C-alpha positions in Angstrom: -19.3 34.7 23.0 -16.8 36.5 20.9 -17.1 36.2 17.1 -14.2 34.5 15.5 -15.7 33.9 12.1 -18.9 34.6 10.2 -20.7 31.4 9.5 -24.3 30.2 9.7 -24.2 29.6 13.4 -22.9 33.2 14.0 -25.7 34.6 11.7 -28.3 32.6 13.7 -27.0 33.9 17.0 -26.9 37.5 15.7 -30.5 37.1 14.5 -31.6 36.0 18.0 -29.7 38.8 19.6 -31.3 41.3 17.3 -34.8 39.9 18.1 -34.1 40.2 21.8 -33.0 43.9 21.5 -36.0 44.8 19.3 -38.4 43.2 21.8 -36.7 44.9 24.8 -37.1 48.2 23.0 -40.7 47.4 22.1 -40.0 47.6 18.3 -42.6 45.4 16.5 -41.7 43.7 13.3 -43.2 41.3 10.8 -39.9 39.7 9.8 -36.2 40.3 10.4 -33.1 38.7 9.0 -29.4 38.8 9.0 -27.5 38.1 5.7 -24.1 38.3 4.2 -23.1 40.3 1.2 -19.4 40.3 0.2 -17.6 42.1 3.0 -20.8 43.3 4.7 -23.5 42.0 6.9 -27.1 43.1 6.4 -29.9 43.6 8.9 -33.2 43.1 7.0 -36.3 44.6 8.7 -39.9 44.4 7.6 -42.3 46.6 9.5 -45.9 47.7 9.1 -45.3 49.1 5.6 -44.4 45.6 4.4 -41.3 46.8 2.7 -37.9 45.4 3.6 -35.5 47.9 4.9 -31.7 47.1 4.8 -29.1 48.3 7.2 -25.5 47.3 6.5 -22.3 47.1 8.5 -18.8 45.6 8.0 -18.1 42.0 8.7 -14.6 42.9 9.9 -16.0 45.0 12.7 -17.6 41.8 14.2 -14.4 39.8 14.6 -13.4 39.8 18.3 -16.6 41.4 19.5 -19.4 39.7 21.3 -22.8 38.8 19.7 -24.6 41.1 22.1 -22.2 44.0 21.6 -22.6 43.8 17.8 -26.4 43.7 18.0 -26.4 46.7 20.4 -23.9 48.7 18.2 -25.9 48.1 15.0 -29.4 48.6 16.5 -29.1 51.4 19.0 -28.4 54.1 16.5 -31.3 53.0 14.2 -33.9 52.4 17.0 -35.6 55.8 16.4 -35.8 55.1 12.7 -37.2 51.6 13.3 -39.9 53.1 15.6 -41.1 55.2 12.6 -41.3 52.1 10.4 -43.0 49.9 13.0 
C-alpha cells in the first residue's frame, strides 16, 4: 500500500511495520511508537534503559512510498544503534 496521506490509519500501519522489522531483526523493545510533529514523523523507541529515544524523518518522504519501504528505510540505518539500546 502506497502512502497518499498521513493520518491515524497510516500511523497505525507504520507502527505495525516497524514492529515486524524489529522482530525480524531480533531487536527487543519495551515500547515503540510512531508520532507526528509538524512536518516530521517520529519513531519512539524504549529499550532496556527505559529511556525513550526519538528518531525523526520527513513526512514528505513518505508520500508515494509503501509502508514497508518507509519502515525499512528508517530502521535499517539505525538497527546497529538499536542493538546497543536493547
